[in-house]
mmCIF file of the N, C-alpha and C atoms, coordinates in Angstrom:
data_MODEL
# 
_entry.id   MODEL 
# 
loop_
_atom_site.group_PDB 
_atom_site.id 
_atom_site.type_symbol 
_atom_site.label_atom_id 
_atom_site.label_alt_id 
_atom_site.label_comp_id 
_atom_site.label_asym_id 
_atom_site.label_entity_id 
_atom_site.label_seq_id 
_atom_site.pdbx_PDB_ins_code 
_atom_site.Cartn_x 
_atom_site.Cartn_y 
_atom_site.Cartn_z 
_atom_site.occupancy 
_atom_site.B_iso_or_equiv 
_atom_site.pdbx_formal_charge 
_atom_site.auth_seq_id 
_atom_site.auth_comp_id 
_atom_site.auth_asym_id 
_atom_site.auth_atom_id 
_atom_site.pdbx_PDB_model_num 
ATOM 1   N N  . MET A 1 1  ? 2.735  -8.782  -20.189 1.00 0.00 ? 1  MET A N  1 
ATOM 2   C CA . MET A 1 1  ? 3.623  -9.328  -19.177 1.00 0.00 ? 1  MET A CA 1 
ATOM 3   C C  . MET A 1 1  ? 2.942  -9.215  -17.822 1.00 0.00 ? 1  MET A C  1 
ATOM 4   N N  . THR A 1 2  ? 3.134  -10.219 -17.024 1.00 0.00 ? 2  THR A N  1 
ATOM 5   C CA . THR A 1 2  ? 2.526  -10.241 -15.703 1.00 0.00 ? 2  THR A CA 1 
ATOM 6   C C  . THR A 1 2  ? 3.603  -10.247 -14.624 1.00 0.00 ? 2  THR A C  1 
ATOM 7   N N  . ASN A 1 3  ? 3.271  -9.721  -13.481 1.00 0.00 ? 3  ASN A N  1 
ATOM 8   C CA . ASN A 1 3  ? 4.208  -9.699  -12.366 1.00 0.00 ? 3  ASN A CA 1 
ATOM 9   C C  . ASN A 1 3  ? 3.979  -10.857 -11.406 1.00 0.00 ? 3  ASN A C  1 
ATOM 10  N N  . ARG A 1 4  ? 3.108  -11.791 -11.786 1.00 0.00 ? 4  ARG A N  1 
ATOM 11  C CA . ARG A 1 4  ? 2.830  -12.938 -10.915 1.00 0.00 ? 4  ARG A CA 1 
ATOM 12  C C  . ARG A 1 4  ? 4.064  -13.793 -10.750 1.00 0.00 ? 4  ARG A C  1 
ATOM 13  N N  . LEU A 1 5  ? 4.241  -14.285 -9.543  1.00 0.00 ? 5  LEU A N  1 
ATOM 14  C CA . LEU A 1 5  ? 5.303  -15.253 -9.305  1.00 0.00 ? 5  LEU A CA 1 
ATOM 15  C C  . LEU A 1 5  ? 4.832  -16.605 -9.814  1.00 0.00 ? 5  LEU A C  1 
ATOM 16  N N  . PRO A 1 6  ? 5.717  -17.402 -10.398 1.00 0.00 ? 6  PRO A N  1 
ATOM 17  C CA . PRO A 1 6  ? 5.279  -18.719 -10.881 1.00 0.00 ? 6  PRO A CA 1 
ATOM 18  C C  . PRO A 1 6  ? 5.022  -19.660 -9.707  1.00 0.00 ? 6  PRO A C  1 
ATOM 19  N N  . TYR A 1 7  ? 4.041  -20.535 -9.874  1.00 0.00 ? 7  TYR A N  1 
ATOM 20  C CA . TYR A 1 7  ? 3.761  -21.543 -8.854  1.00 0.00 ? 7  TYR A CA 1 
ATOM 21  C C  . TYR A 1 7  ? 4.773  -22.671 -8.975  1.00 0.00 ? 7  TYR A C  1 
ATOM 22  N N  . ASP A 1 8  ? 5.350  -23.080 -7.842  1.00 0.00 ? 8  ASP A N  1 
ATOM 23  C CA . ASP A 1 8  ? 6.241  -24.240 -7.825  1.00 0.00 ? 8  ASP A CA 1 
ATOM 24  C C  . ASP A 1 8  ? 5.395  -25.495 -7.914  1.00 0.00 ? 8  ASP A C  1 
ATOM 25  N N  . THR A 1 9  ? 5.793  -26.407 -8.777  1.00 0.00 ? 9  THR A N  1 
ATOM 26  C CA . THR A 1 9  ? 5.048  -27.649 -8.901  1.00 0.00 ? 9  THR A CA 1 
ATOM 27  C C  . THR A 1 9  ? 5.982  -28.836 -8.739  1.00 0.00 ? 9  THR A C  1 
ATOM 28  N N  . ILE A 1 10 ? 5.421  -29.918 -8.248  1.00 0.00 ? 10 ILE A N  1 
ATOM 29  C CA . ILE A 1 10 ? 6.119  -31.194 -8.154  1.00 0.00 ? 10 ILE A CA 1 
ATOM 30  C C  . ILE A 1 10 ? 5.256  -32.190 -8.918  1.00 0.00 ? 10 ILE A C  1 
ATOM 31  N N  . ALA A 1 11 ? 5.765  -32.690 -10.039 1.00 0.00 ? 11 ALA A N  1 
ATOM 32  C CA . ALA A 1 11 ? 5.026  -33.617 -10.907 1.00 0.00 ? 11 ALA A CA 1 
ATOM 33  C C  . ALA A 1 11 ? 3.682  -33.032 -11.323 1.00 0.00 ? 11 ALA A C  1 
ATOM 34  N N  . GLY A 1 12 ? 3.639  -31.719 -11.577 1.00 0.00 ? 12 GLY A N  1 
ATOM 35  C CA . GLY A 1 12 ? 2.419  -31.066 -12.015 1.00 0.00 ? 12 GLY A CA 1 
ATOM 36  C C  . GLY A 1 12 ? 1.490  -30.623 -10.900 1.00 0.00 ? 12 GLY A C  1 
ATOM 37  N N  . ASN A 1 13 ? 1.787  -30.991 -9.668  1.00 0.00 ? 13 ASN A N  1 
ATOM 38  C CA . ASN A 1 13 ? 0.967  -30.570 -8.525  1.00 0.00 ? 13 ASN A CA 1 
ATOM 39  C C  . ASN A 1 13 ? 1.591  -29.349 -7.870  1.00 0.00 ? 13 ASN A C  1 
ATOM 40  N N  . VAL A 1 14 ? 0.745  -28.393 -7.534  1.00 0.00 ? 14 VAL A N  1 
ATOM 41  C CA . VAL A 1 14 ? 1.230  -27.155 -6.927  1.00 0.00 ? 14 VAL A CA 1 
ATOM 42  C C  . VAL A 1 14 ? 1.788  -27.442 -5.538  1.00 0.00 ? 14 VAL A C  1 
ATOM 43  N N  . SER A 1 15 ? 2.956  -26.874 -5.251  1.00 0.00 ? 15 SER A N  1 
ATOM 44  C CA . SER A 1 15 ? 3.607  -27.058 -3.961  1.00 0.00 ? 15 SER A CA 1 
ATOM 45  C C  . SER A 1 15 ? 2.964  -26.156 -2.913  1.00 0.00 ? 15 SER A C  1 
ATOM 46  N N  . GLU A 1 16 ? 2.591  -26.738 -1.782  1.00 0.00 ? 16 GLU A N  1 
ATOM 47  C CA . GLU A 1 16 ? 1.981  -25.961 -0.712  1.00 0.00 ? 16 GLU A CA 1 
ATOM 48  C C  . GLU A 1 16 ? 2.982  -24.956 -0.132  1.00 0.00 ? 16 GLU A C  1 
ATOM 49  N N  . ALA A 1 17 ? 4.203  -25.401 0.083   1.00 0.00 ? 17 ALA A N  1 
ATOM 50  C CA . ALA A 1 17 ? 5.226  -24.518 0.651   1.00 0.00 ? 17 ALA A CA 1 
ATOM 51  C C  . ALA A 1 17 ? 5.519  -23.354 -0.298  1.00 0.00 ? 17 ALA A C  1 
ATOM 52  N N  . GLY A 1 18 ? 5.575  -23.640 -1.585  1.00 0.00 ? 18 GLY A N  1 
ATOM 53  C CA . GLY A 1 18 ? 5.819  -22.582 -2.560  1.00 0.00 ? 18 GLY A CA 1 
ATOM 54  C C  . GLY A 1 18 ? 4.687  -21.579 -2.613  1.00 0.00 ? 18 GLY A C  1 
ATOM 55  N N  . THR A 1 19 ? 3.472  -22.058 -2.458  1.00 0.00 ? 19 THR A N  1 
ATOM 56  C CA . THR A 1 19 ? 2.313  -21.171 -2.472  1.00 0.00 ? 19 THR A CA 1 
ATOM 57  C C  . THR A 1 19 ? 2.301  -20.273 -1.234  1.00 0.00 ? 19 THR A C  1 
ATOM 58  N N  . TYR A 1 20 ? 2.638  -20.830 -0.059  1.00 0.00 ? 20 TYR A N  1 
ATOM 59  C CA . TYR A 1 20 ? 2.765  -20.003 1.145   1.00 0.00 ? 20 TYR A CA 1 
ATOM 60  C C  . TYR A 1 20 ? 3.858  -18.941 0.957   1.00 0.00 ? 20 TYR A C  1 
ATOM 61  N N  . ALA A 1 21 ? 4.964  -19.344 0.363   1.00 0.00 ? 21 ALA A N  1 
ATOM 62  C CA . ALA A 1 21 ? 6.055  -18.390 0.130   1.00 0.00 ? 21 ALA A CA 1 
ATOM 63  C C  . ALA A 1 21 ? 5.604  -17.274 -0.801  1.00 0.00 ? 21 ALA A C  1 
ATOM 64  N N  . GLN A 1 22 ? 4.840  -17.629 -1.820  1.00 0.00 ? 22 GLN A N  1 
ATOM 65  C CA . GLN A 1 22 ? 4.340  -16.629 -2.754  1.00 0.00 ? 22 GLN A CA 1 
ATOM 66  C C  . GLN A 1 22 ? 3.365  -15.682 -2.057  1.00 0.00 ? 22 GLN A C  1 
ATOM 67  N N  . LEU A 1 23 ? 2.492  -16.216 -1.227  1.00 0.00 ? 23 LEU A N  1 
ATOM 68  C CA . LEU A 1 23 ? 1.539  -15.389 -0.492  1.00 0.00 ? 23 LEU A CA 1 
ATOM 69  C C  . LEU A 1 23 ? 2.252  -14.404 0.429   1.00 0.00 ? 23 LEU A C  1 
ATOM 70  N N  . THR A 1 24 ? 3.241  -14.874 1.172   1.00 0.00 ? 24 THR A N  1 
ATOM 71  C CA . THR A 1 24 ? 3.963  -13.970 2.080   1.00 0.00 ? 24 THR A CA 1 
ATOM 72  C C  . THR A 1 24 ? 4.737  -12.916 1.298   1.00 0.00 ? 24 THR A C  1 
ATOM 73  N N  . GLU A 1 25 ? 5.245  -13.276 0.123   1.00 0.00 ? 25 GLU A N  1 
ATOM 74  C CA . GLU A 1 25 ? 5.965  -12.288 -0.697  1.00 0.00 ? 25 GLU A CA 1 
ATOM 75  C C  . GLU A 1 25 ? 5.009  -11.201 -1.189  1.00 0.00 ? 25 GLU A C  1 
ATOM 76  N N  . TYR A 1 26 ? 3.813  -11.593 -1.652  1.00 0.00 ? 26 TYR A N  1 
ATOM 77  C CA . TYR A 1 26 ? 2.829  -10.603 -2.086  1.00 0.00 ? 26 TYR A CA 1 
ATOM 78  C C  . TYR A 1 26 ? 2.405  -9.694  -0.939  1.00 0.00 ? 26 TYR A C  1 
ATOM 79  N N  . LEU A 1 27 ? 2.216  -10.254 0.250   1.00 0.00 ? 27 LEU A N  1 
ATOM 80  C CA . LEU A 1 27 ? 1.849  -9.434  1.399   1.00 0.00 ? 27 LEU A CA 1 
ATOM 81  C C  . LEU A 1 27 ? 2.963  -8.466  1.763   1.00 0.00 ? 27 LEU A C  1 
ATOM 82  N N  . ARG A 1 28 ? 4.224  -8.915  1.652   1.00 0.00 ? 28 ARG A N  1 
ATOM 83  C CA . ARG A 1 28 ? 5.357  -8.041  1.946   1.00 0.00 ? 28 ARG A CA 1 
ATOM 84  C C  . ARG A 1 28 ? 5.419  -6.890  0.938   1.00 0.00 ? 28 ARG A C  1 
ATOM 85  N N  . LEU A 1 29 ? 5.202  -7.202  -0.347  1.00 0.00 ? 29 LEU A N  1 
ATOM 86  C CA . LEU A 1 29 ? 5.214  -6.163  -1.376  1.00 0.00 ? 29 LEU A CA 1 
ATOM 87  C C  . LEU A 1 29 ? 4.084  -5.160  -1.166  1.00 0.00 ? 29 LEU A C  1 
ATOM 88  N N  . ALA A 1 30 ? 2.897  -5.644  -0.813  1.00 0.00 ? 30 ALA A N  1 
ATOM 89  C CA . ALA A 1 30 ? 1.769  -4.748  -0.556  1.00 0.00 ? 30 ALA A CA 1 
ATOM 90  C C  . ALA A 1 30 ? 2.043  -3.861  0.654   1.00 0.00 ? 30 ALA A C  1 
ATOM 91  N N  . GLU A 1 31 ? 2.665  -4.447  1.677   1.00 0.00 ? 31 GLU A N  1 
ATOM 92  C CA . GLU A 1 31 ? 3.035  -3.684  2.872   1.00 0.00 ? 31 GLU A CA 1 
ATOM 93  C C  . GLU A 1 31 ? 3.987  -2.545  2.507   1.00 0.00 ? 31 GLU A C  1 
ATOM 94  N N  . GLU A 1 32 ? 5.008  -2.849  1.736   1.00 0.00 ? 32 GLU A N  1 
ATOM 95  C CA . GLU A 1 32 ? 5.975  -1.827  1.328   1.00 0.00 ? 32 GLU A CA 1 
ATOM 96  C C  . GLU A 1 32 ? 5.310  -0.733  0.501   1.00 0.00 ? 32 GLU A C  1 
ATOM 97  N N  . CYS A 1 33 ? 4.387  -1.118  -0.386  1.00 0.00 ? 33 CYS A N  1 
ATOM 98  C CA . CYS A 1 33 ? 3.681  -0.126  -1.201  1.00 0.00 ? 33 CYS A CA 1 
ATOM 99  C C  . CYS A 1 33 ? 2.843  0.804   -0.328  1.00 0.00 ? 33 CYS A C  1 
ATOM 100 N N  . CYS A 1 34 ? 2.174  0.250   0.671   1.00 0.00 ? 34 CYS A N  1 
ATOM 101 C CA . CYS A 1 34 ? 1.362  1.078   1.575   1.00 0.00 ? 34 CYS A CA 1 
ATOM 102 C C  . CYS A 1 34 ? 2.229  2.061   2.341   1.00 0.00 ? 34 CYS A C  1 
ATOM 103 N N  . TYR A 1 35 ? 3.385  1.600   2.810   1.00 0.00 ? 35 TYR A N  1 
ATOM 104 C CA . TYR A 1 35 ? 4.289  2.508   3.518   1.00 0.00 ? 35 TYR A CA 1 
ATOM 105 C C  . TYR A 1 35 ? 4.767  3.630   2.594   1.00 0.00 ? 35 TYR A C  1 
ATOM 106 N N  . THR A 1 36 ? 5.090  3.296   1.374   1.00 0.00 ? 36 THR A N  1 
ATOM 107 C CA . THR A 1 36 ? 5.561  4.307   0.420   1.00 0.00 ? 36 THR A CA 1 
ATOM 108 C C  . THR A 1 36 ? 4.470  5.322   0.122   1.00 0.00 ? 36 THR A C  1 
ATOM 109 N N  . ILE A 1 37 ? 3.262  4.831   -0.170  1.00 0.00 ? 37 ILE A N  1 
ATOM 110 C CA . ILE A 1 37 ? 2.143  5.735   -0.457  1.00 0.00 ? 37 ILE A CA 1 
ATOM 111 C C  . ILE A 1 37 ? 1.837  6.594   0.768   1.00 0.00 ? 37 ILE A C  1 
ATOM 112 N N  . GLY A 1 38 ? 1.898  6.004   1.949   1.00 0.00 ? 38 GLY A N  1 
ATOM 113 C CA . GLY A 1 38 ? 1.646  6.763   3.169   1.00 0.00 ? 38 GLY A CA 1 
ATOM 114 C C  . GLY A 1 38 ? 2.637  7.892   3.369   1.00 0.00 ? 38 GLY A C  1 
ATOM 115 N N  . HIS A 1 39 ? 3.910  7.605   3.157   1.00 0.00 ? 39 HIS A N  1 
ATOM 116 C CA . HIS A 1 39 ? 4.931  8.643   3.315   1.00 0.00 ? 39 HIS A CA 1 
ATOM 117 C C  . HIS A 1 39 ? 4.805  9.713   2.244   1.00 0.00 ? 39 HIS A C  1 
ATOM 118 N N  . LEU A 1 40 ? 4.450  9.319   1.022   1.00 0.00 ? 40 LEU A N  1 
ATOM 119 C CA . LEU A 1 40 ? 4.255  10.315  -0.033  1.00 0.00 ? 40 LEU A CA 1 
ATOM 120 C C  . LEU A 1 40 ? 3.070  11.221  0.278   1.00 0.00 ? 40 LEU A C  1 
ATOM 121 N N  . ASN A 1 41 ? 1.993  10.664  0.787   1.00 0.00 ? 41 ASN A N  1 
ATOM 122 C CA . ASN A 1 41 ? 0.838  11.484  1.153   1.00 0.00 ? 41 ASN A CA 1 
ATOM 123 C C  . ASN A 1 41 ? 1.174  12.439  2.285   1.00 0.00 ? 41 ASN A C  1 
ATOM 124 N N  . LYS A 1 42 ? 1.928  11.960  3.268   1.00 0.00 ? 42 LYS A N  1 
ATOM 125 C CA . LYS A 1 42 ? 2.317  12.844  4.375   1.00 0.00 ? 42 LYS A CA 1 
ATOM 126 C C  . LYS A 1 42 ? 3.235  13.960  3.887   1.00 0.00 ? 42 LYS A C  1 
ATOM 127 N N  . ALA A 1 43 ? 4.091  13.648  2.911   1.00 0.00 ? 43 ALA A N  1 
ATOM 128 C CA . ALA A 1 43 ? 4.969  14.677  2.355   1.00 0.00 ? 43 ALA A CA 1 
ATOM 129 C C  . ALA A 1 43 ? 4.173  15.737  1.600   1.00 0.00 ? 43 ALA A C  1 
ATOM 130 N N  . ASN A 1 44 ? 2.995  15.350  1.090   1.00 0.00 ? 44 ASN A N  1 
ATOM 131 C CA . ASN A 1 44 ? 2.122  16.293  0.386   1.00 0.00 ? 44 ASN A CA 1 
ATOM 132 C C  . ASN A 1 44 ? 1.063  16.893  1.312   1.00 0.00 ? 44 ASN A C  1 
ATOM 133 N N  . ASP A 1 45 ? 1.314  16.846  2.608   1.00 0.00 ? 45 ASP A N  1 
ATOM 134 C CA . ASP A 1 45 ? 0.452  17.444  3.638   1.00 0.00 ? 45 ASP A CA 1 
ATOM 135 C C  . ASP A 1 45 ? -0.944 16.838  3.704   1.00 0.00 ? 45 ASP A C  1 
ATOM 136 N N  . ASP A 1 46 ? -1.081 15.562  3.351   1.00 0.00 ? 46 ASP A N  1 
ATOM 137 C CA . ASP A 1 46 ? -2.343 14.852  3.531   1.00 0.00 ? 46 ASP A CA 1 
ATOM 138 C C  . ASP A 1 46 ? -2.124 13.830  4.652   1.00 0.00 ? 46 ASP A C  1 
ATOM 139 N N  . MET A 1 47 ? -2.136 14.332  5.883   1.00 0.00 ? 47 MET A N  1 
ATOM 140 C CA . MET A 1 47 ? -1.773 13.521  7.048   1.00 0.00 ? 47 MET A CA 1 
ATOM 141 C C  . MET A 1 47 ? -2.753 12.381  7.315   1.00 0.00 ? 47 MET A C  1 
ATOM 142 N N  . VAL A 1 48 ? -4.045 12.638  7.132   1.00 0.00 ? 48 VAL A N  1 
ATOM 143 C CA . VAL A 1 48 ? -5.051 11.607  7.427   1.00 0.00 ? 48 VAL A CA 1 
ATOM 144 C C  . VAL A 1 48 ? -4.878 10.421  6.482   1.00 0.00 ? 48 VAL A C  1 
ATOM 145 N N  . ARG A 1 49 ? -4.787 10.702  5.201   1.00 0.00 ? 49 ARG A N  1 
ATOM 146 C CA . ARG A 1 49 ? -4.612 9.637   4.217   1.00 0.00 ? 49 ARG A CA 1 
ATOM 147 C C  . ARG A 1 49 ? -3.262 8.940   4.405   1.00 0.00 ? 49 ARG A C  1 
ATOM 148 N N  . GLY A 1 50 ? -2.233 9.720   4.700   1.00 0.00 ? 50 GLY A N  1 
ATOM 149 C CA . GLY A 1 50 ? -0.909 9.148   4.934   1.00 0.00 ? 50 GLY A CA 1 
ATOM 150 C C  . GLY A 1 50 ? -0.907 8.206   6.118   1.00 0.00 ? 50 GLY A C  1 
ATOM 151 N N  . ASP A 1 51 ? -1.511 8.639   7.220   1.00 0.00 ? 51 ASP A N  1 
ATOM 152 C CA . ASP A 1 51 ? -1.602 7.768   8.402   1.00 0.00 ? 51 ASP A CA 1 
ATOM 153 C C  . ASP A 1 51 ? -2.417 6.516   8.103   1.00 0.00 ? 51 ASP A C  1 
ATOM 154 N N  . GLY A 1 52 ? -3.466 6.668   7.289   1.00 0.00 ? 52 GLY A N  1 
ATOM 155 C CA . GLY A 1 52 ? -4.293 5.523   6.928   1.00 0.00 ? 52 GLY A CA 1 
ATOM 156 C C  . GLY A 1 52 ? -3.484 4.462   6.195   1.00 0.00 ? 52 GLY A C  1 
ATOM 157 N N  . PHE A 1 53 ? -2.687 4.869   5.222   1.00 0.00 ? 53 PHE A N  1 
ATOM 158 C CA . PHE A 1 53 ? -1.878 3.902   4.489   1.00 0.00 ? 53 PHE A CA 1 
ATOM 159 C C  . PHE A 1 53 ? -0.777 3.296   5.357   1.00 0.00 ? 53 PHE A C  1 
ATOM 160 N N  . LEU A 1 54 ? -0.241 4.063   6.280   1.00 0.00 ? 54 LEU A N  1 
ATOM 161 C CA . LEU A 1 54 ? 0.764  3.501   7.187   1.00 0.00 ? 54 LEU A CA 1 
ATOM 162 C C  . LEU A 1 54 ? 0.136  2.437   8.095   1.00 0.00 ? 54 LEU A C  1 
ATOM 163 N N  . HIS A 1 55 ? -1.084 2.681   8.537   1.00 0.00 ? 55 HIS A N  1 
ATOM 164 C CA . HIS A 1 55 ? -1.769 1.698   9.375   1.00 0.00 ? 55 HIS A CA 1 
ATOM 165 C C  . HIS A 1 55 ? -2.134 0.447   8.577   1.00 0.00 ? 55 HIS A C  1 
ATOM 166 N N  . ILE A 1 56 ? -2.536 0.633   7.332   1.00 0.00 ? 56 ILE A N  1 
ATOM 167 C CA . ILE A 1 56 ? -2.819 -0.524  6.478   1.00 0.00 ? 56 ILE A CA 1 
ATOM 168 C C  . ILE A 1 56 ? -1.554 -1.357  6.290   1.00 0.00 ? 56 ILE A C  1 
ATOM 169 N N  . GLY A 1 57 ? -0.407 -0.697  6.139   1.00 0.00 ? 57 GLY A N  1 
ATOM 170 C CA . GLY A 1 57 ? 0.865  -1.414  6.031   1.00 0.00 ? 57 GLY A CA 1 
ATOM 171 C C  . GLY A 1 57 ? 1.141  -2.249  7.269   1.00 0.00 ? 57 GLY A C  1 
ATOM 172 N N  . LYS A 1 58 ? 0.841  -1.699  8.440   1.00 0.00 ? 58 LYS A N  1 
ATOM 173 C CA . LYS A 1 58 ? 1.025  -2.457  9.686   1.00 0.00 ? 58 LYS A CA 1 
ATOM 174 C C  . LYS A 1 58 ? 0.080  -3.653  9.753   1.00 0.00 ? 58 LYS A C  1 
ATOM 175 N N  . LEU A 1 59 ? -1.159 -3.462  9.281   1.00 0.00 ? 59 LEU A N  1 
ATOM 176 C CA . LEU A 1 59 ? -2.106 -4.578  9.259   1.00 0.00 ? 59 LEU A CA 1 
ATOM 177 C C  . LEU A 1 59 ? -1.635 -5.686  8.317   1.00 0.00 ? 59 LEU A C  1 
ATOM 178 N N  . LEU A 1 60 ? -1.068 -5.309  7.178   1.00 0.00 ? 60 LEU A N  1 
ATOM 179 C CA . LEU A 1 60 ? -0.547 -6.309  6.250   1.00 0.00 ? 60 LEU A CA 1 
ATOM 180 C C  . LEU A 1 60 ? 0.643  -7.051  6.855   1.00 0.00 ? 60 LEU A C  1 
ATOM 181 N N  . ALA A 1 61 ? 1.458  -6.359  7.643   1.00 0.00 ? 61 ALA A N  1 
ATOM 182 C CA . ALA A 1 61 ? 2.582  -7.023  8.317   1.00 0.00 ? 61 ALA A CA 1 
ATOM 183 C C  . ALA A 1 61 ? 2.059  -8.044  9.320   1.00 0.00 ? 61 ALA A C  1 
ATOM 184 N N  . ARG A 1 62 ? 1.005  -7.681  10.056  1.00 0.00 ? 62 ARG A N  1 
ATOM 185 C CA . ARG A 1 62 ? 0.411  -8.630  11.002  1.00 0.00 ? 62 ARG A CA 1 
ATOM 186 C C  . ARG A 1 62 ? -0.204 -9.817  10.277  1.00 0.00 ? 62 ARG A C  1 
ATOM 187 N N  . MET A 1 63 ? -0.842 -9.553  9.134   1.00 0.00 ? 63 MET A N  1 
ATOM 188 C CA . MET A 1 63 ? -1.426 -10.628 8.356   1.00 0.00 ? 63 MET A CA 1 
ATOM 189 C C  . MET A 1 63 ? -0.345 -11.583 7.852   1.00 0.00 ? 63 MET A C  1 
ATOM 190 N N  . ARG A 1 64 ? 0.782  -11.028 7.418   1.00 0.00 ? 64 ARG A N  1 
ATOM 191 C CA . ARG A 1 64 ? 1.911  -11.848 6.964   1.00 0.00 ? 64 ARG A CA 1 
ATOM 192 C C  . ARG A 1 64 ? 2.433  -12.710 8.102   1.00 0.00 ? 64 ARG A C  1 
ATOM 193 N N  . ASP A 1 65 ? 2.516  -12.152 9.292   1.00 0.00 ? 65 ASP A N  1 
ATOM 194 C CA . ASP A 1 65 ? 2.940  -12.930 10.460  1.00 0.00 ? 65 ASP A CA 1 
ATOM 195 C C  . ASP A 1 65 ? 1.957  -14.060 10.758  1.00 0.00 ? 65 ASP A C  1 
ATOM 196 N N  . ASN A 1 66 ? 0.657  -13.764 10.668  1.00 0.00 ? 66 ASN A N  1 
ATOM 197 C CA . ASN A 1 66 ? -0.358 -14.792 10.924  1.00 0.00 ? 66 ASN A CA 1 
ATOM 198 C C  . ASN A 1 66 ? -0.308 -15.904 9.884   1.00 0.00 ? 66 ASN A C  1 
ATOM 199 N N  . VAL A 1 67 ? -0.081 -15.554 8.621   1.00 0.00 ? 67 VAL A N  1 
ATOM 200 C CA . VAL A 1 67 ? 0.039  -16.566 7.574   1.00 0.00 ? 67 VAL A CA 1 
ATOM 201 C C  . VAL A 1 67 ? 1.258  -17.445 7.846   1.00 0.00 ? 67 VAL A C  1 
ATOM 202 N N  . THR A 1 68 ? 2.346  -16.836 8.291   1.00 0.00 ? 68 THR A N  1 
ATOM 203 C CA . THR A 1 68 ? 3.553  -17.604 8.603   1.00 0.00 ? 68 THR A CA 1 
ATOM 204 C C  . THR A 1 68 ? 3.290  -18.569 9.757   1.00 0.00 ? 68 THR A C  1 
ATOM 205 N N  . ILE A 1 69 ? 2.579  -18.109 10.771  1.00 0.00 ? 69 ILE A N  1 
ATOM 206 C CA . ILE A 1 69 ? 2.249  -18.979 11.903  1.00 0.00 ? 69 ILE A CA 1 
ATOM 207 C C  . ILE A 1 69 ? 1.379  -20.140 11.436  1.00 0.00 ? 69 ILE A C  1 
ATOM 208 N N  . LEU A 1 70 ? 0.367  -19.855 10.624  1.00 0.00 ? 70 LEU A N  1 
ATOM 209 C CA . LEU A 1 70 ? -0.498 -20.921 10.125  1.00 0.00 ? 70 LEU A CA 1 
ATOM 210 C C  . LEU A 1 70 ? 0.257  -21.900 9.226   1.00 0.00 ? 70 LEU A C  1 
ATOM 211 N N  . ALA A 1 71 ? 1.173  -21.376 8.438   1.00 0.00 ? 71 ALA A N  1 
ATOM 212 C CA . ALA A 1 71 ? 1.918  -22.230 7.507   1.00 0.00 ? 71 ALA A CA 1 
ATOM 213 C C  . ALA A 1 71 ? 2.897  -23.142 8.235   1.00 0.00 ? 71 ALA A C  1 
ATOM 214 N N  . THR A 1 72 ? 3.401  -22.714 9.377   1.00 0.00 ? 72 THR A N  1 
ATOM 215 C CA . THR A 1 72 ? 4.418  -23.502 10.076  1.00 0.00 ? 72 THR A CA 1 
ATOM 216 C C  . THR A 1 72 ? 3.873  -24.290 11.254  1.00 0.00 ? 72 THR A C  1 
ATOM 217 N N  . SER A 1 73 ? 2.585  -24.131 11.555  1.00 0.00 ? 73 SER A N  1 
ATOM 218 C CA . SER A 1 73 ? 2.020  -24.873 12.692  1.00 0.00 ? 73 SER A CA 1 
ATOM 219 C C  . SER A 1 73 ? 1.479  -26.219 12.236  1.00 0.00 ? 73 SER A C  1 
ATOM 220 N N  . LYS A 1 74 ? 1.323  -27.096 13.173  1.00 0.00 ? 74 LYS A N  1 
ATOM 221 C CA . LYS A 1 74 ? 0.767  -28.415 12.889  1.00 0.00 ? 74 LYS A CA 1 
ATOM 222 C C  . LYS A 1 74 ? -0.744 -28.287 12.716  1.00 0.00 ? 74 LYS A C  1 
ATOM 223 N N  . SER A 1 75 ? -1.310 -29.108 11.861  1.00 0.00 ? 75 SER A N  1 
ATOM 224 C CA . SER A 1 75 ? -2.748 -29.014 11.578  1.00 0.00 ? 75 SER A CA 1 
ATOM 225 C C  . SER A 1 75 ? -3.589 -29.348 12.811  1.00 0.00 ? 75 SER A C  1 
ATOM 226 N N  . SER A 1 76 ? -3.054 -30.128 13.746  1.00 0.00 ? 76 SER A N  1 
ATOM 227 C CA . SER A 1 76 ? -3.826 -30.462 14.951  1.00 0.00 ? 76 SER A CA 1 
ATOM 228 C C  . SER A 1 76 ? -4.041 -29.233 15.833  1.00 0.00 ? 76 SER A C  1 
ATOM 229 N N  . LEU A 1 77 ? -3.178 -28.226 15.703  1.00 0.00 ? 77 LEU A N  1 
ATOM 230 C CA . LEU A 1 77 ? -3.347 -27.008 16.485  1.00 0.00 ? 77 LEU A CA 1 
ATOM 231 C C  . LEU A 1 77 ? -4.490 -26.160 15.964  1.00 0.00 ? 77 LEU A C  1 
ATOM 232 N N  . LEU A 1 78 ? -4.842 -26.341 14.696  1.00 0.00 ? 78 LEU A N  1 
ATOM 233 C CA . LEU A 1 78 ? -5.886 -25.532 14.099  1.00 0.00 ? 78 LEU A CA 1 
ATOM 234 C C  . LEU A 1 78 ? -7.274 -26.085 14.375  1.00 0.00 ? 78 LEU A C  1 
ATOM 235 N N  . SER A 1 79 ? -7.380 -27.338 14.803  1.00 0.00 ? 79 SER A N  1 
ATOM 236 C CA . SER A 1 79 ? -8.704 -27.942 15.040  1.00 0.00 ? 79 SER A CA 1 
ATOM 237 C C  . SER A 1 79 ? -9.251 -27.558 16.390  1.00 0.00 ? 79 SER A C  1 
# 
C-alpha cells in the first residue's frame, strides 16, 4: 500500500491544478512531521537537533508559500 495521493486527470492528462495541490499537501505533511520530530527531540533534551528540525519545518512552510505564489501567478510574471 502506498500513501501517494492520486493524480487528478482530465481525459487521461494530468491536471496541473491537482498536481500543485498534491505538492502543497506533501509539503504541509513534511512540515508537520519536522515540527513533531523537533518537539520530540527537545523533550528528550537534544536541543540542537530539535531546533534543527523546527527550522527545517519553517523552511518547508516558506517553500509551500513560494509554490503557492508560483502556482497562482501569471506566467508573464515569471519571465
